[in-house]
C-alpha positions as CSV (number, residue, x, y, z in Angstrom):
1,X,-26.3,-40.0,20.8
2,X,-23.7,-39.8,23.7
3,X,-23.0,-36.6,26.0
4,X,-21.2,-34.4,24.6
5,X,-17.4,-34.6,25.9
6,X,-16.4,-31.9,28.3
7,X,-12.7,-30.3,28.0
8,X,-11.8,-27.6,30.0
9,X,-10.4,-24.7,28.3
10,X,-6.8,-25.2,30.1
11,X,-7.2,-28.9,29.1
12,X,-8.0,-27.9,25.2
13,X,-5.1,-25.3,25.4
14,X,-2.8,-28.0,26.2
15,X,-3.8,-30.3,23.8
16,X,-3.3,-27.8,21.3
17,X,0.1,-27.0,22.2
18,X,0.8,-30.7,22.2
19,X,-0.5,-31.2,18.7
20,X,1.8,-28.3,17.6
21,X,4.9,-30.1,19.0
22,X,4.3,-32.9,17.0
23,X,5.0,-30.8,14.1
24,X,8.4,-31.4,12.7
25,X,10.8,-28.7,14.1
26,X,12.0,-27.9,10.7
27,X,8.4,-26.6,10.1
28,X,7.6,-25.1,13.0
29,X,10.9,-22.8,12.6
30,X,9.4,-21.8,9.2
31,X,6.6,-20.9,10.4
32,X,6.2,-17.2,10.3
33,X,3.8,-14.3,11.9
34,X,0.9,-16.4,12.6
35,X,-0.6,-17.1,16.4
36,X,-3.1,-20.2,17.2
37,X,-5.6,-19.7,19.2
38,X,-8.2,-21.8,21.2
39,X,-11.9,-20.4,20.4
40,X,-14.8,-22.0,22.0
41,X,-17.5,-21.4,19.0
42,X,-16.9,-21.5,15.5
43,X,-18.3,-18.6,13.3
44,X,-20.3,-21.2,11.3
45,X,-21.3,-24.6,11.9
46,X,-19.0,-27.6,11.3
47,X,-15.8,-25.7,11.2
48,X,-13.3,-27.2,13.7
49,X,-10.8,-25.0,13.1
50,X,-10.0,-21.7,10.6
51,X,-6.6,-20.3,9.2
52,X,-7.0,-16.7,8.4
53,X,-4.0,-14.8,6.5
54,X,-1.4,-14.9,3.9
55,X,0.1,-17.9,3.2
56,X,3.6,-18.3,3.3
57,X,3.7,-19.2,-0.4
58,X,1.9,-16.1,-1.1
59,X,4.0,-13.7,0.4
60,X,6.1,-11.3,-1.3
61,X,8.3,-8.3,-0.6
62,X,4.8,-6.3,0.0
63,X,4.2,-8.3,3.2
64,X,5.4,-6.5,5.9
65,X,3.9,-4.8,9.2
66,X,0.9,-6.8,8.7
67,X,-1.3,-8.3,11.8
68,X,-0.3,-12.0,12.4
69,X,-2.2,-14.7,10.4
70,X,-4.6,-16.4,12.7
71,X,-5.3,-20.4,13.5
72,X,-8.3,-21.0,15.4
73,X,-8.9,-24.0,16.9
74,X,-12.7,-24.3,18.1
75,X,-13.1,-26.1,21.2
76,X,-16.8,-27.0,21.4
77,X,-17.2,-28.1,18.0
78,X,-14.6,-30.5,18.3
79,X,-15.8,-31.9,21.6
80,X,-19.2,-32.0,19.9
81,X,-17.9,-34.5,17.4
82,X,-16.2,-36.8,19.8
83,X,-17.4,-39.3,22.6
84,X,-14.0,-40.0,24.2
85,X,-11.3,-37.6,25.1
86,X,-8.8,-40.0,23.1
87,X,-10.7,-38.5,20.2
88,X,-10.7,-35.0,21.3
89,X,-6.8,-35.6,21.5
90,X,-6.8,-37.1,17.9
91,X,-8.9,-34.5,16.6
92,X,-7.4,-31.5,18.0
93,X,-4.1,-32.8,16.3
94,X,-5.5,-33.2,12.9
95,X,-7.4,-30.0,13.1
96,X,-3.7,-28.3,14.1
97,X,-2.1,-30.1,11.3
98,X,-4.7,-29.3,9.0
99,X,-4.8,-25.4,9.6
100,X,-0.9,-25.1,9.6
101,X,-0.5,-27.3,6.4
102,X,-3.1,-23.9,5.2
103,X,-0.5,-21.4,6.6
104,X,2.0,-23.3,4.4
105,X,-0.1,-22.8,1.3
106,X,-1.8,-26.2,1.1
107,X,-5.3,-26.5,-0.2
108,X,-7.7,-28.5,1.3
109,X,-8.1,-30.8,-1.2
110,X,-4.2,-31.7,-1.1
111,X,-4.8,-31.9,2.6
112,X,-7.4,-34.4,2.7
113,X,-5.6,-36.5,-0.1
114,X,-2.7,-36.5,2.7
115,X,-5.2,-37.7,5.4
116,X,-5.5,-34.2,7.4
């Protein structure tokens, strides 16, 4: 197995920001009450990202004055599965889009069908 790719937290945060910039503006404008953060290690093995919150499709009149939803992108987990920095860039993009999809109420099965 190759050495783990080292990507600084600062660089990784830039990659996440760049991945968010690839999402069409009409979708990012629709995103509401969600924060995207970089976390070094996942709460359980094999997670690359995690969405926690109430998807837009499930929010109703009751939804107000709540803490923001969270999208966490796990730096070390992504770096561990990649052999090159280019792979890290691609995996960050895939993971960010996947977790944003959950924010829009898309489940894992459909995201996988769509290639995310």
